[in-house]
C-alpha positions in Angstrom: -25.6 -6.3 -11.3 -25.1 -4.2 -14.4 -23.1 -1.0 -14.2 -25.0 2.2 -14.7 -22.7 4.5 -16.5 -25.0 6.7 -18.6 -24.4 10.4 -18.9 -25.8 12.2 -15.9 -26.0 9.1 -13.7 -24.5 9.5 -10.2 -24.9 6.0 -8.8 -21.6 4.0 -8.5 -22.4 0.4 -9.2 -18.8 -0.6 -9.8 -17.3 -2.8 -7.0 -16.4 -0.4 -4.3 -16.4 -2.4 -1.0 -13.1 -3.2 0.6 -13.1 -6.9 1.5 -16.5 -7.6 0.0 -16.5 -11.2 1.3 -16.0 -10.0 4.9 -18.8 -7.4 4.4 -21.1 -10.1 3.1 -20.4 -12.3 6.1 -21.2 -9.5 8.4 -24.4 -8.9 6.6 -25.4 -12.5 6.9 -24.4 -12.5 10.6 -26.6 -9.4 11.2 -29.6 -11.5 10.3 -28.6 -14.6 12.3 -31.3 -15.8 14.8 -33.9 -13.3 13.5 -37.4 -14.1 12.3 -38.3 -13.2 8.8 -40.2 -10.2 10.2 -37.3 -9.1 12.3 -34.9 -9.5 9.4 -37.1 -7.3 7.2 -37.2 -4.7 9.9 -33.4 -4.8 10.2 -33.1 -4.4 6.4 -35.5 -1.4 6.4 -33.6 0.3 9.2 -30.3 -0.3 7.4 -31.7 1.1 4.1 -32.9 4.2 5.9 -29.6 4.7 7.7 -27.7 4.4 4.5 -30.1 6.6 2.6 -29.7 9.3 5.2 -25.9 9.0 4.9 -26.0 9.3 1.1 -28.5 12.2 1.4 -28.7 13.0 -2.4 -32.3 12.3 -3.6 -31.1 11.9 -7.2 -28.7 9.1 -6.2 -31.3 7.5 -4.0 -33.8 7.5 -6.9 -31.2 5.9 -9.2 -30.5 3.3 -6.5 -34.2 2.5 -6.1 -34.6 2.2 -9.9 -31.6 -0.1 -10.1 -32.8 -2.3 -7.2 -36.3 -2.7 -8.8 -34.9 -3.3 -12.3 -35.8 -6.8 -13.7 -38.1 -7.5 -10.7 -41.6 -8.4 -11.9 -44.5 -7.4 -9.7 -46.4 -10.1 -7.9 -49.7 -10.9 -9.6 -52.8 -10.6 -7.3 -53.9 -13.9 -5.9 -57.6 -14.0 -6.9 -58.2 -17.2 -4.9 -57.2 -15.7 -1.6 -60.1 -15.4 0.8 -59.9 -13.1 3.9 -59.3 -15.0 7.1 -61.1 -14.0 10.3 -58.0 -12.1 11.3 -58.2 -9.9 8.2 -61.7 -8.7 9.1 -60.5 -6.4 11.9 
């Protein structure tokens, strides 16, 4: 990840986690034995908990921009047809 050090930026993107390998392993373990849907839910809950802890909307907006940077949107799949489950 590129460091964001422009004037007025508040987001610290420099390495700042003690024992980052241990943290990464705990993060991997958090998702062990979960379905993709459960894993996404855990990620969403973790994001909201950490966002509440940070609290500063300016920092949170910077983090969202940094997370989305260099991620191209998915193009619409024009060949997808609604399945019977999509009809309500």
